[in-house]
N, C-alpha and C positions, 0 to 999 in steps of 0.2 A: 161243540162236539164234532161238527162236520170238518172243521179245520184240523182237529186232532186226528180224525179218521183218515184224512188225506195228507196230513202234514203240509197244509196249503201254504202257498207263498203269495207273491204279488210284486208290484213295481219296486218296493223297497227291499226285496229279498237280496239283491246284489250286495248291498252293504250290511244289512242287518240280519240276514238269514231267514229261514222259514219257521213254521210253527214248532218243528222239532227242537229248535234252538232255545225255546222259551218254556217248554214243559219240564218242570223239575220233579213232579210227582203226580200220581194218578190214583184214584179209587176206582176199581174195576170189578164188575160182576161177571163171573165166568159162566159158561154154559150150564154148569150143574148148580148154580146159585151161590157158589163160594165167592166171598168178597175178599179181594186182596188190595193191599196198598203198596205202591211202588215208589222208589225215590226216597229222598229225605230232605230235611231243612238245611243240611250242610252244603256249603259251597263246593266242596270236593267230596266225592264218594265213589270208591271202586270196590265196595263190599258186595261181592258176588256179581252175577250177570246184570247188565243194564236192562231191567225188565220194562222200564218206562218206554225206552225207545223201541222195544219189540211191539208195543201196542200202538204207538204213534205211527200213523200211516198204514195201519193194518185194515182199514176200511170196514171196521166193525165185524170182521170175520173171526176174531179171537176173544172178544169180550165187549161188554157194554160199559163205557166210561160214565161214571156218575159224579165224580168230582175231579178237579184238576187244580194243581198249584202251579202258578204261572210266574215266571220271572219278568220283572219290569225293568226298563232302562230309562234314564232321564230324557226328556224331550229336548231336541237340539235348540240352541239359543236363536239361531237364525237359519234361513234357507234362501237359496237363489235358484230360479228356474229359467230355462231357456229352451227354444226350439231351433235346431239347426237343420237346414234343408240341403239336399244333395241331388245331383243329377244322375249319379250311378250308385248302385248297391255296393260296389266295391269300395267307393270312397266313404260311404256310410259306415261299413264294417271296419274299415281301417281307422276311422276316427275313434270309434269305440275302443279298439285295441290300443291305439296310441295314447288315449287318455289313461287307460289302465296301466300301460307300460310306464307312464310318467309318475306312477305311484299315487295317482289321484283316485280316490274311491268315491264316486258319486253315490248319493243315496238312491238315485234312480237314473237308469240309462236305458230307455225304451225305444223300440223301433216302431214307426208308423209307415206303412207302405203307401204307394200312390193311390191305391183304391180306398184305403182307409181315410187318407186325407181328403180325397174328393167326396166320398160318401158322407163323412162327418160334416164337412163344410156345406154340403148341399142341404142337410136337414137341420144342422145347428150352426149357422153362420157365425164365425168368430174371427175371420180374417186369415184363415189358413191359406197357404199357397197350394194350389191343386195341380200345378203343372210340373211338379218335382217327382222324382222317382221314389224318394223316401225322406223321412225326417227323423232326427233323434230328439227325444224329449229328455233333457238332462236336468237333474236337480242335485245341487250340492248343499250340504248342511253342516252345522257345527258352531263354533264360536265365530262371532262377527269378525273378529280380527284376522281370521284365517281364510275367510271366503274370497276376499278380493284377489289374492294371489292365485288361488285355484281357478277363479273365474277367468282371469287374464290368460292363464295357461291353456284353459279349455278353448277359449275364443281363438287363440293362436293356432292350436291344433286343428280346429274346425276349418279355419281359413287356409291353412297349409294343405289340407285335404280337399280343397275346392268347394267348401260350403258356399253355396250361391246366395244364401240369405240367412241371417240369424236374428231371431226375435228374442229379446230379453225382457223379463218381467221386472219392472222397477218398483212396483208396489204390490201389496198383498192382493189387491183386486185383480191386477194383471196376472199374478201367479194363479189365482183361482180360475181365471178365464182359460189359461192354458190347461189347467187340470180338468176343467169341465170338458174341454176338447178330448182329452184322453179318456175320461170316464164315459163320454157319449159315444165312443166308437162302436160299442156293441149295439147300443140302442139305434144308432143310425143304420147299421147293417140290417137290423131287424125290420126296418121300413122298406127294404128291397124285396122281401118275399114273406110269405106267411110263417116260415120257420127259419131259425138260424142254428146251425150246428157248430159248436166251437170245439176245435181239436187242440191237443196239447202234446207237443213233442219237444224233446230237448236234445241238443247235440253239443259237442265241444265248440267253443266260440269260433275257432278257426274254420269251422264248416258251416257257419251261418249263411254265407252267400250261396253256397251250393244248395242248402236246404230251402231258402226262400225262392231261389230261381226254380228249383225242382217243384215246389208247391205251385208256383205260377203255371209251369208247363203242364202239370197234372190236371189242375183245375180248368185251365183253358181247354185242354184236350177233351174234358168231359162236359164242357159248356156250363161250368158252375161259377156263379158270382162269388168271388172270394176277396175278403179284406184281411190282410195279414198285419198283425201287430204282435208285440211280445217283448220279452225282457232280454235284449241283445247282450247285456252284460253277463248273464249266466246261461246264454244259449237256448233259452226257453221261448219257443215261438207258438203263437196261437192263430191259426187260420180260422176266421169266422166265415162260414159258408152259408149263403142265403139260398133257400130253395123251398119248394112246395112239396112236402112229404106225401101229399095226397096224389101227386103225379108219379105213377109207377116208374116211368123212365128216369125222372129226376132222382127218385129214391135209389134206383139201381146205379145210376151214375155216381151218386154220392158213396154208396157202399164200395164200388170198384175203386173210386178215387181214394177212399180212406185206406184201403189195403195197400195201394201204391205209396201213399204217404207214410204209412208205418214202415214199409219195406225200405223206403228212401231214408228215413231217420236211422234205422238200424244199420243200413249200409254205410252211413256216415259216422259210425261208432257212437250212435246216440241211443236214446231210450224212448220207450213208448209214452212215458208221462213224466212231466217235471213237477206237477202240483195238483192235477185233477184226478189222479188215480187211474186204476185199471177197470174196476167195475165189471160189468158183463160185456161191455162193448169191445174191450181189448183182450178179453181172457183167451180168445182163440189164438192170439199172437204171442202170448207170454212165453211159450216154449221156444220161440225164435229169439227171444231177448235174453233168456236165462239158460245157462248150461244145465244139463240133466241132473247133475249132483245137487246144485242149488235148488232146483225145482223140487226134487225129491225130498230134500230136507224141509223146505217150506210146507209141503203137503203133510209131512210127518208132524210138524209143529201144529198145523191146523187140526189134524186128527187127534193129537194128544189133548188139546185144549177144548175141542168141540167134536167129540167122537160121533155124535148123532147128527152133525152138520145142520144145526138149527140157527147158527149165527150168520146172517147174510149169505145163505147158500147160493152157489153159482157165481159169486163175485170173486174176481181175481183169477181163480183157477177153474177151468172147465172140468178138470178131473174131480173137483170137489162138489159137483152138482148132486 
């Protein structure tokens, strides 16, 4: 339900898409109790408006999802996982772009910055290099017969772009060790302070370097401990900010930094959220991200389906409180 409400994604979104790409039908209860069913069992259907996609990502503001029909795809025959380290953010981003330009589509191509590497290794030791600016976690999957050629091309691209060290998993156990590193990054950040606030912004991939450097500068300026990770393949970056929300100054610093972060993302032709949604936290900024005609139409849809504003009031649009 939460995934449908946010159209959530994750590390494999670059190749496989997000929740919206797998929902083919919904049963929804509207604000007045009416039950509707959207979508169909047909593989192709353009009969009327695409009502399914209207509700996917609507954060519970238009209706309550009670059933979902979900498309499944075959599990890949084989996978190969590697970690490539770089001394500059520019080399890291160029490697990701060059891999994609070679028409290779990794199932995962994620960024781990220097603070994420150091913090994760400190609390969950697994042999990560902590003196590097960033690392790319790359996973390729598919038929066994196709992986070797992709792997060789990726290694060549990494080395051409000055990768200082490449760790490759040769066994399932080694693959799992690398994935545990990725999954532990939030938990490791949580050990730095009583609270962790995870942000979620997305920009065109060519602006990733400017975004990450901007986040570093903003958080350093406000004396905030920040570990940056994210899905570099689709431009979706997550700063994990460790702080003590009981400390008024730290809370204020975070609120001020958050505003600058959102402004930075929008200035880079980005969006306020790639997969975590708007909620109430970002509602005050949505008018900066959407033009007035789009915003007006969205509010009209909200009012049409929920005239008494009883479904998740105050979420997405401040005007709908």
